[in-house]
N, C-alpha and C positions, 0 to 999 in steps of 0.2 A: 406606710403606716401599719403597724402590726398590732393585731388583737391579742394582747398577752393573756388576759384572764376574763372569766365571766363571773358576774355577781348578780344579785337580785336588784339592789338599788345602791350603788356605790356613791361614796363622798369621802372627802378629807384624806387624800393620799399623802403619806409621809415617807421620807427616805431616812433610814437610820442604821448606820453601821452596816451598810451593804445590803439591806433588806428593805423592800417596799411593804408598807402596811396601809391598809385601806379599810375605812368604816363602811360596812355593809348595812345600811339602814333597813334593807328588806328582811334580814335575818337577825337584826339586833346584835351584831357582833363586830369586832375588829379582826381582820384576817391579815395574815402574812401571806405575801404572794411569792412563790417560788419562781426561779428563772424559767421553768418549763410551763408556768401558768397555773400550777396547783396552788390550792389555798389551804391554810390551816388556821383554826380559830385561836386567836391570841388573847381575846378577852370577850367576855359576854356580861357586862354590868346590867343591873337592873335599878332604874329605867335603862333602856337601851342607849347605847353611846350615840351622841351627835358627832362632834369633832374631837380631835385629840392632837397633842403636840409633845415633843420630847424636850426635857430639861437638859442643861449642860452636863449634869451628873449621869444622864442615861436613863433616868426614870421618865415616865411619861405622865401627863396629866390628861384626864379624860372628862369631857362634859357629859354629865349624866343627869338629866333633869335640871334641878336648880342647885346643883352642887358640882364641885370638882373632886375627882378621885385621883390618887397617886398610886403608882405601882411600876411593874416591869411587864413587858410582854410575856405571856404564858404564866404569869405569877398572880398573886392576889392583888386586889385593889383595896385601898383604905381611904376614908374621908380625908380631904385635904383643905377644902374651903367651902363655905356656905354663900351661895350667890343669891339667895331668895330675897335679900333686902335691896339689891342693886338694880334689878331689872326683871324683864319677863321674856320668856321664850328664847333661851340661850342658843347660840349657834356655833360660831367658829372661834379659834384660839391660835395664838402664837405665843412661844416662850422665847425670850431674848437671851443673849449671852450672859446676863447678870442673873438670870433665874426668874426674872419678872414675867408673869403671865398677863396677856391682854386677851380678854374674852368679850365678844360682842353679843348683844341681845336684840332681836328685831323689833321687840316692843308690842307686837300684836299676834294674834292667833292665826298664823298663815295655814296651818295644817290640821285645824280641828273639825272641819266639816266636809260636806260633800262638794261644796263650791270652794274656790280659792280666789282671794284669801278668805278665810272663814269670818273675819271681822274687818272693819274698816282699817286701812293702814294707819299706823301711828309711828311717832318718832322712836328710834332705837337708841341704844347707849353702848358705850365701851367701857369696861371695868378693868382696873389694874389689880391684879392679885400678886401681892409680894411674897417672897419666899417664906415669910412667917405666917402666911395664910390670910393676912389682913386684906380686905376688899375695899376699893373706893372707886367711885365713878370719875372717869378722866375725860370723857367726851360724851355729848348728848346731841339731840336734834339730828339724828343720822337716818338717811332714807334707805331703809332695809339694809343694815350693815351685814357684810358677808365675809368674803375671804379677807385675811389680815396677814401682813408680813412685816419683817424687820430687816433693815439694811445691815451689812456685816459689821459696821462700826457702832451698832446699837444707837444711832443717833437720829434716824428717820423711820417712823411707823407709817405704813401704807395701808389703807383700808379700802375695799370695794364697797361702794354704795350702789346696790343693784337698782333701786328705784331712782337714783340720781344720775345714772348712766356716767359715773365718773370714778376715778380713783382719787382719794383724799389722803393728804399727808400731814403730819405734825412733826415738829422737832421734839426729841426726847431728852429730858434732862437726866442727870446722873442718878436722881432719886426715882426715876421712872415716870414722872409727871410729864404732860404733854402741853405743848404751846405751838403758836405759829400755824394754825390750822389753815390749809390752802388746797386748792384743786391741784393735784399732781398731773392728771390727765383727764381732760373732757373726751368721752368716747363716742359722742354722736349717738347712733342707735345701738351701740354696745351695751350689753347688760351684764356687768361683771359679777362672777360667782367666786370660785376659789381662785387664788393668786399665788405666784412665787416670783422671787427675784433672781436674776442671773448675775454672772460675774462682771458683765458690762454696766450693770445698773438698770437695765431694762426689766419690765415686769411682764410675765405672762398672765393673762386672765382667761378663764373658761367662761363660755357664754351658752346658756341654755336655749333661749328662743332662736338664736342665730346659728346654732349648731356649729360651733367653731371654738378654737382656742387662739388667742391673738397676743402677740408680743409687741409692746408699745414702749416708746421712750418717754421720759419725763417731758411733758407738754403735749403728749398725745400722737406723735408720729407713729404710724403703724410700720413695724419692722419686718414681721412675719405673720402669716396666718395658716393655720392647719384647719382645713375643712373637715367636718365630722358627719357621720350618717345618723347621729342622734345628738341630744343636747349635751353640751359640755358643762359639767358640774364643778369640776376642780381639777387642778394640775400641779405637778410636782417634779422637780428636777433631781435626777439621781445621777451625778456626774453630768455627761453631756447627752443624756437621754431624757426626754420630756415624756412623763407619765401623765396621761389624760383620763380621767374617770368620766365616762358618759353614760347616759341613760335614755331610754325612750320615754319622754315626758308625757304623761297622760293625766295631769292633775294630781292632786294630793294623794288620792286613793288608788291610782292606776299607773303609777310610774314603775317601771321594771326594765328588763333588758339591759342590766348593767354590764359595762365593758371597761376593761383597762386597756388603753392603747399605749404603745411605746413608739415614740418618734424621735429620730436624731435631732438634736438641738444645735444651734450655732455657738452657744456658750454654756458652760457648766453652771450649776446652781450655786448660789451665795446667800449668806445671811440666814434668816429663819423665816418659815419653818424648815 
């Protein structure tokens, strides 16, 4: 396992057009990571970015507070959608091959105080943002929704429920709506954060408290495990390289020591993000 780059507090790795981009929550920026590990600031929105994802047309959508911004790396960002009426405390995002964005909100204030969570846990939601910017809630009663991914055929959405210790899936209709909610994989003591799908249909999930990144098949069988020296926050496949973003977890106000690790993977990435 190779440490590719250093950050303050990393999240949301995305591979696009041969470049790895990562959100550095510690600096309030999204950075591009060069092959030699150097970083350059590709965006610095206000409020600071949470997660982001690329659209099929190459532009990206950035979660910034209770809104989505649209733009391109190293270019200006403009308003795209208002999320304020659909949920609270927005987190992760995926954009599918049709240009539909799915954004989840954890539903409570996890990071607003000295202790964590800052308020009692509450159910989260998943919102659909269509290419015209309209927003609708497509799933609710989620136990800390976190990483979210779409299969290559645009027909199955998979979501990490961190407080549910599971990956949950839905069937996706042509209009972007969801049905057939089910447990895709029960993870035992696994606490899934960021996720990605590979070409075999397996899912990698990063795990903060267990300091690892795990590859599972539908049904929950463990296929591979990458042990980490710090908490695994998110992962992304770029070709047959698994990029894992990990941090030294110290609670809401003391997480630092961000690293991007590069690990050979048994299968290439597929689907979205």
